[in-house]
C-alpha positions as a Markdown table, in Angstrom:
| # | Residue | x | y | z |
|---|---|---|---|---|
| 1 | Met | 103.8 | 91.8 | 78.9 |
| 2 | Lys | 106.1 | 94.0 | 80.8 |
| 3 | Asp | 105.5 | 95.3 | 84.3 |
| 4 | Ile | 104.8 | 99.0 | 84.5 |
| 5 | Ile | 106.6 | 101.2 | 87.0 |
| 6 | Leu | 105.0 | 104.6 | 87.8 |
| 7 | Thr | 107.3 | 107.3 | 88.9 |
| 8 | Gly | 107.0 | 111.0 | 89.5 |
| 9 | Pro | 106.7 | 113.6 | 92.3 |
| 10 | Lys | 104.7 | 113.1 | 95.4 |
| 11 | Tyr | 101.0 | 113.5 | 94.7 |
| 12 | Ser | 101.3 | 113.2 | 91.0 |
| 13 | Gly | 98.6 | 110.5 | 90.9 |
| 14 | Lys | 100.8 | 107.3 | 90.8 |
| 15 | Thr | 98.7 | 105.4 | 93.2 |
| 16 | Ser | 95.2 | 106.4 | 91.9 |
| 17 | Ala | 96.2 | 106.0 | 88.3 |
| 18 | Gly | 98.1 | 102.8 | 89.1 |
| 19 | Lys | 95.0 | 101.2 | 90.7 |
| 20 | Thr | 92.9 | 102.2 | 87.7 |
| 21 | Leu | 95.5 | 100.9 | 85.3 |
| 22 | Ala | 95.8 | 97.6 | 87.1 |
| 23 | Ser | 92.0 | 97.1 | 86.7 |
| 24 | Leu | 92.2 | 97.9 | 83.0 |
| 25 | Phe | 95.1 | 95.5 | 82.4 |
| 26 | Ser | 93.8 | 92.8 | 84.9 |
| 27 | Ser | 97.1 | 93.3 | 86.6 |
| 28 | Lys | 98.3 | 93.3 | 90.2 |
| 29 | Phe | 98.8 | 96.7 | 91.7 |
| 30 | Val | 101.7 | 97.2 | 94.1 |
| 31 | Asp | 102.1 | 100.4 | 96.1 |
| 32 | Leu | 105.8 | 100.5 | 97.1 |
| 33 | Asp | 105.0 | 102.5 | 100.3 |
| 34 | Glu | 102.5 | 99.8 | 101.3 |
| 35 | Leu | 105.0 | 97.1 | 100.6 |
| 36 | Ile | 107.6 | 98.9 | 102.7 |
| 37 | Phe | 105.1 | 99.1 | 105.6 |
| 38 | Glu | 104.3 | 95.4 | 105.2 |
| 39 | Arg | 108.0 | 94.4 | 105.3 |
| 40 | Thr | 109.1 | 96.8 | 108.1 |
| 41 | Gly | 106.0 | 97.5 | 110.2 |
| 42 | Lys | 106.7 | 101.2 | 109.7 |
| 43 | Thr | 105.5 | 103.8 | 107.3 |
| 44 | Pro | 108.0 | 105.3 | 104.9 |
| 45 | Arg | 107.6 | 108.6 | 106.8 |
| 46 | Gln | 108.4 | 106.9 | 110.1 |
| 47 | Leu | 111.5 | 105.2 | 108.6 |
| 48 | Tyr | 112.6 | 108.5 | 107.0 |
| 49 | Ile | 112.3 | 110.4 | 110.3 |
| 50 | Glu | 114.3 | 107.7 | 112.1 |
| 51 | Ser | 117.0 | 107.5 | 109.4 |
| 52 | Pro | 116.9 | 108.6 | 105.8 |
| 53 | Ser | 119.5 | 105.9 | 105.0 |
| 54 | Asp | 117.4 | 103.2 | 106.6 |
| 55 | Phe | 114.4 | 104.3 | 104.6 |
| 56 | Gln | 116.4 | 104.1 | 101.4 |
| 57 | Lys | 117.6 | 100.6 | 102.3 |
| 58 | Ala | 114.0 | 99.5 | 103.0 |
| 59 | Glu | 112.9 | 101.0 | 99.7 |
| 60 | Ala | 115.7 | 99.2 | 97.8 |
| 61 | Asp | 115.1 | 95.9 | 99.7 |
| 62 | Ala | 111.3 | 96.0 | 98.9 |
| 63 | Ile | 112.0 | 96.5 | 95.2 |
| 64 | Thr | 114.6 | 93.8 | 95.2 |
| 65 | Ala | 112.2 | 91.4 | 96.9 |
| 66 | Leu | 109.4 | 92.3 | 94.5 |
| 67 | Phe | 111.5 | 91.7 | 91.4 |
| 68 | Ser | 113.2 | 88.6 | 92.8 |
| 69 | Glu | 109.7 | 87.1 | 93.6 |
| 70 | Asn | 108.6 | 88.0 | 90.1 |
| 71 | Arg | 111.6 | 86.3 | 88.3 |
| 72 | Ala | 110.7 | 83.1 | 90.2 |
| 73 | Cys | 107.2 | 83.1 | 88.6 |
| 74 | Pro | 107.6 | 84.0 | 84.9 |
| 75 | Lys | 103.9 | 83.3 | 84.1 |
| 76 | Arg | 102.5 | 85.6 | 86.7 |
| 77 | Gln | 100.2 | 88.5 | 85.8 |
| 78 | Arg | 101.7 | 91.9 | 85.0 |
| 79 | Tyr | 102.5 | 94.2 | 87.9 |
| 80 | Ile | 101.6 | 97.9 | 88.0 |
| 81 | Ile | 104.0 | 99.4 | 90.6 |
| 82 | Ala | 103.6 | 102.9 | 92.1 |
| 83 | Thr | 106.9 | 104.2 | 93.6 |
| 84 | Ser | 107.4 | 106.8 | 96.2 |
| 85 | Gly | 107.9 | 110.4 | 95.0 |
| 86 | Gly | 111.5 | 110.5 | 96.2 |
| 87 | Ile | 112.7 | 107.2 | 94.8 |
| 88 | Ile | 114.8 | 109.0 | 92.2 |
| 89 | Asp | 117.1 | 110.1 | 95.1 |
| 90 | Asn | 117.9 | 106.5 | 96.0 |
| 91 | Pro | 120.6 | 105.4 | 93.6 |
| 92 | Ile | 120.4 | 101.7 | 94.5 |
| 93 | Ala | 116.6 | 101.6 | 94.0 |
| 94 | Val | 116.9 | 103.5 | 90.7 |
| 95 | Ser | 119.6 | 101.0 | 89.5 |
| 96 | Ile | 117.2 | 98.1 | 90.3 |
| 97 | Leu | 114.3 | 99.8 | 88.5 |
| 98 | Thr | 116.3 | 100.6 | 85.4 |
| 99 | Ser | 117.8 | 97.1 | 85.2 |
| 100 | Cys | 114.5 | 95.2 | 85.4 |
| 101 | Asp | 112.5 | 94.4 | 82.3 |
| 102 | Ala | 109.7 | 96.9 | 82.9 |
| 103 | Lys | 108.3 | 100.1 | 81.4 |
| 104 | Ile | 109.0 | 103.1 | 83.5 |
| 105 | Ile | 106.4 | 105.8 | 83.2 |
| 106 | Thr | 106.7 | 109.2 | 84.8 |
| 107 | Leu | 103.6 | 111.2 | 85.7 |
| 108 | Lys | 104.5 | 114.8 | 85.4 |
| 109 | Val | 102.8 | 117.7 | 87.2 |
| 110 | Ser | 104.0 | 121.3 | 87.7 |
| 111 | Ala | 105.8 | 122.3 | 90.9 |
| 112 | Glu | 102.9 | 124.5 | 91.8 |
| 113 | Cys | 100.4 | 121.7 | 91.4 |
| 114 | Ala | 102.5 | 119.3 | 93.5 |
| 115 | Trp | 102.9 | 122.0 | 96.2 |
| 116 | Asp | 99.2 | 122.6 | 96.3 |
| 117 | Arg | 98.5 | 118.9 | 96.8 |
| 118 | Ile | 101.2 | 118.4 | 99.4 |
| 119 | Ser | 100.4 | 121.4 | 101.5 |
| 120 | Ala | 96.7 | 120.6 | 101.4 |
| 121 | Cys | 97.3 | 117.3 | 103.2 |
| 122 | Gly | 98.4 | 118.9 | 106.5 |
| 123 | Glu | 101.8 | 118.3 | 107.9 |
| 124 | Leu | 104.6 | 118.7 | 105.4 |
| 125 | Pro | 106.9 | 115.7 | 104.9 |
| 126 | Pro | 110.1 | 115.9 | 106.9 |
| 127 | Phe | 112.3 | 116.8 | 103.9 |
| 128 | Leu | 110.2 | 119.9 | 103.4 |
| 129 | Gln | 110.3 | 121.1 | 107.0 |
| 130 | Thr | 112.7 | 123.9 | 106.4 |
| 131 | Glu | 112.7 | 127.6 | 106.9 |
| 132 | Thr | 111.4 | 128.1 | 103.4 |
| 133 | Pro | 109.4 | 124.9 | 102.6 |
| 134 | Arg | 107.9 | 126.2 | 99.3 |
| 135 | Glu | 111.3 | 127.2 | 97.9 |
| 136 | Thr | 112.8 | 123.9 | 99.1 |
| 137 | His | 110.0 | 122.0 | 97.3 |
| 138 | Tyr | 110.4 | 124.0 | 94.1 |
| 139 | Ala | 114.1 | 123.3 | 93.9 |
| 140 | Leu | 113.6 | 119.6 | 94.8 |
| 141 | His | 110.8 | 119.3 | 92.3 |
| 142 | Leu | 112.8 | 120.7 | 89.4 |
| 143 | Arg | 115.8 | 118.5 | 90.2 |
| 144 | Arg | 113.8 | 115.4 | 90.5 |
| 145 | Thr | 111.7 | 116.1 | 87.4 |
| 146 | Ala | 114.9 | 116.2 | 85.3 |
| 147 | Ala | 116.2 | 113.0 | 87.0 |
| 148 | Tyr | 112.9 | 111.2 | 86.3 |
| 149 | Glu | 113.0 | 112.2 | 82.7 |
| 150 | Asn | 116.4 | 110.6 | 82.4 |
| 151 | Ile | 115.2 | 107.1 | 83.4 |
| 152 | Thr | 111.7 | 107.1 | 81.9 |
| 153 | Asn | 110.3 | 105.4 | 78.8 |
| 154 | Ile | 107.1 | 107.5 | 78.7 |
| 155 | Ile | 106.2 | 110.8 | 80.2 |
| 156 | Ile | 102.5 | 111.5 | 80.9 |
| 157 | Glu | 101.3 | 115.0 | 81.6 |
| 158 | Ala | 99.1 | 114.2 | 84.6 |
| 159 | Glu | 98.1 | 117.7 | 85.8 |
| 160 | Gly | 94.4 | 118.3 | 85.5 |
| 161 | Lys | 93.6 | 114.7 | 84.5 |
| 162 | Thr | 91.6 | 112.1 | 86.4 |
| 163 | Pro | 93.1 | 108.8 | 87.3 |
| 164 | Glu | 91.0 | 107.2 | 84.6 |
| 165 | Glu | 92.3 | 109.7 | 81.9 |
| 166 | Ile | 95.9 | 109.0 | 83.0 |
| 167 | Ala | 95.4 | 105.2 | 82.9 |
| 168 | Ile | 93.8 | 105.3 | 79.5 |
| 169 | Glu | 96.7 | 107.4 | 78.2 |
| 170 | Ile | 99.2 | 104.9 | 79.6 |
| 171 | Trp | 97.1 | 102.1 | 78.1 |
| 172 | Gly | 97.4 | 103.7 | 74.7 |
| 173 | Asn | 101.2 | 103.9 | 75.1 |
| 174 | Cys | 101.9 | 100.4 | 76.2 |
């Protein structure tokens, strides 16, 4: 069985649906943000604030390590991997993801839904701390959505669905 890589915008439900999906498949769930923290001792936000290029390197290194480890153990259980919302802007990481033997699934939500979820969490991420954060988000969301659709095997409309509903829909497509 192939690994499943969940992509999509920030707060599209990758982690929640991924954990649910991993339990359905009896698979191992990996949150890329948590793996980056384990490997660097810093959150992705901290890394990004310090240096966006160092963050992208840490992201690519974590993915490389994960898939290198996986190749060494061909009979291991399937991985369900939740990526960060901005991974699509990391060409090295995207190259690694698209070259591995995994299903890439994009969780799609509208720009408005993503904005509502992001803004409800308090402080905006550094890349949205502009004079017009909502407009910045909207443009970024549209560009990234198109980019995700170019690398994905399956698109799941995630807006308005529970993690369980998303996981069951993924289950039915895998």
